[in-house]
C-alpha positions in Angstrom: 70.8 -21.3 58.8 71.1 -21.4 62.4 68.8 -23.9 64.1 68.3 -24.3 67.8 66.4 -27.4 69.3 65.4 -27.7 72.9 64.9 -30.7 74.8 64.3 -32.0 78.2 61.1 -30.2 79.4 58.3 -32.0 81.2 56.5 -32.1 84.5 58.4 -32.1 87.9 57.4 -31.8 91.3 58.3 -28.8 93.4 61.7 -29.3 94.6 62.6 -31.6 92.1 65.3 -31.3 89.3 65.3 -31.1 85.6 67.8 -30.4 82.8 67.2 -28.7 79.6 69.4 -29.1 76.6 69.7 -26.8 73.5 71.4 -28.4 70.4 72.7 -25.6 67.9 73.5 -26.1 64.2 74.4 -24.2 61.3 76.6 -21.7 63.3 80.0 -21.5 64.7 78.7 -22.2 68.2 81.7 -21.5 70.4 81.6 -17.8 69.4 77.9 -17.3 70.4 76.2 -16.0 73.4 73.8 -18.5 74.6 70.8 -17.9 76.7 67.7 -19.3 78.2 64.6 -17.5 78.5 61.0 -18.5 79.6 57.4 -17.2 79.1 54.7 -18.0 81.4 50.9 -17.8 80.4 50.0 -14.2 80.4 53.5 -12.6 81.0 56.3 -11.5 79.1 59.3 -13.6 77.9 62.1 -13.0 80.5 65.9 -13.8 80.6 66.6 -16.7 83.0 70.4 -17.2 82.3 73.0 -16.4 79.7 76.7 -17.6 79.2 79.0 -15.9 76.9 81.7 -17.6 74.7 84.3 -17.2 77.4 81.9 -19.1 80.0 81.0 -16.0 82.2 77.5 -16.4 83.3 74.4 -14.1 84.3 71.0 -15.2 86.1 67.9 -13.6 87.0 67.4 -13.2 90.6 64.5 -15.5 90.6 66.7 -18.5 89.8 70.2 -17.5 91.3 71.5 -20.2 93.4 69.0 -22.8 92.0 69.7 -22.8 88.3 73.1 -23.4 86.5 73.7 -22.7 82.9 76.7 -24.4 81.3 77.9 -25.3 77.5 79.8 -27.9 75.9 81.2 -26.5 72.8 82.4 -29.8 71.3 78.8 -30.9 71.4 77.3 -27.5 70.2 75.0 -27.8 73.3 74.0 -25.3 76.1 72.2 -26.6 79.1 70.0 -25.5 82.0 70.1 -27.4 85.0 67.1 -26.6 87.1 67.4 -27.6 90.8 64.8 -26.9 93.6 62.0 -26.0 91.1 59.0 -24.0 92.3 55.5 -23.7 90.8 56.4 -20.2 89.5 59.0 -21.8 87.3 56.3 -23.1 85.1 56.8 -21.8 81.6 57.9 -22.6 78.2 61.6 -22.2 78.0 63.3 -20.9 75.0 67.1 -21.2 74.0 68.6 -18.2 72.1 71.8 -17.6 70.2 73.4 -14.5 69.7 76.4 -14.4 67.1 79.3 -11.9 67.3 77.6 -9.9 64.5 74.6 -9.8 66.7 72.3 -12.1 64.8 69.8 -13.6 67.2 68.1 -16.9 66.8 65.2 -18.6 69.1 64.5 -22.1 69.4 60.8 -23.2 69.5 60.7 -23.8 73.1 60.0 -26.6 75.5 57.4 -26.7 78.1 58.2 -27.1 82.0 55.5 -27.6 84.4 56.0 -27.6 88.0 53.3 -28.9 90.1 52.4 -31.5 92.9 
């Protein structure tokens, strides 16, 4: 059974940085597309960034140039480096794994709060 555990969330001031981590187990991690999503209060969950098994990345326009997604297959971990954060980045951030046979799994999420 695939399990994803996010960590690294918390409070950060506007303009600051935060790094989220997502540790995967129960799957052949290196084969999976990994993604970070977020959901703010009263809003729909949205894709923030994704990375393929080959390392190709995709970002939402709202975070492009500020956030970086990367993975370490030897550690079964995907990261989201968040720089120059804004109050609008406040949300619960979720990790998602998509296997080659299109089986998706969500983590439980980690809260990120950006405020002064």
